[in-house]
C-alpha positions in Angstrom: -15.3 -11.8 -9.8 -18.4 -13.9 -9.4 -20.5 -14.1 -6.2 -19.3 -17.7 -5.7 -15.6 -16.7 -6.1 -16.0 -13.8 -3.6 -17.7 -16.1 -1.1 -14.9 -18.6 -1.2 -12.2 -16.1 -0.1 -11.3 -16.4 3.6 -12.2 -13.7 6.1 -9.7 -12.3 8.5 -9.6 -13.9 12.0 -9.8 -10.6 13.8 -13.5 -10.3 13.3 -13.4 -7.6 10.6 -15.1 -8.1 7.3 -11.9 -7.4 5.3 -10.9 -10.2 3.1 -7.4 -11.8 3.3 -5.4 -11.7 0.1 -2.6 -14.0 -1.1 0.5 -12.0 -2.0 3.7 -13.0 -3.8 7.3 -12.5 -2.6 7.7 -9.4 -4.9 4.8 -7.7 -3.4 6.0 -8.4 0.1 9.5 -7.1 -0.7 7.9 -3.9 -2.1 6.3 -3.3 1.3 9.5 -4.0 3.3 10.6 -0.4 3.6 9.0 1.8 6.3 8.8 4.8 4.1 6.8 2.8 1.5 4.2 2.0 4.2 4.1 5.7 5.2 3.6 6.6 1.5 0.7 4.2 1.1 -0.9 5.4 4.3 -0.5 9.0 3.3 -2.0 8.3 -0.2 -4.9 6.4 1.4 -5.6 9.3 3.8 -5.1 12.3 1.5 -5.6 10.9 -2.0 -3.3 11.3 -5.1 -0.2 13.4 -4.6 3.1 14.2 -6.4 6.4 12.9 -5.0 7.2 16.5 -4.0 3.9 16.9 -2.1 4.5 13.5 -0.4 8.0 14.5 0.5 6.7 17.7 2.2 4.0 15.8 4.2 6.5 13.2 5.3 9.6 15.3 5.8 11.5 13.4 3.1 13.1 14.5 -0.1 11.2 14.3 -3.3 14.0 12.1 -4.6 13.4 9.6 -1.9 9.7 9.6 -2.2 9.9 9.3 -6.0 12.3 6.3 -5.7 10.0 4.5 -3.3 6.9 5.3 -5.3 8.6 3.6 -8.3 9.3 0.6 -6.2 5.7 0.3 -5.3 4.5 0.6 -8.9 
C-alpha cells in the first residue's frame, strides 16, 4: 500500500488512530458467533494455539473450537 492510499483511509470517529476497514457479508457472518469472537480475542492475547489448547482456555470442547476456527479461516 502506498502512502497516498494509506492516507485516504478513514479514521475511526472515537478518536483512536485505528483505521476503519470495509468488510463483506461473508466476513461479518464469520464473526456472528460469540465463540468466534472469544477465539479471536484469546489468539490475540496469547498467540497461536491448537484447537485443544483453546478449548481448555475457554472451557469448550476441542471439536467446537476446531469447527469455529475453520469457519474463521
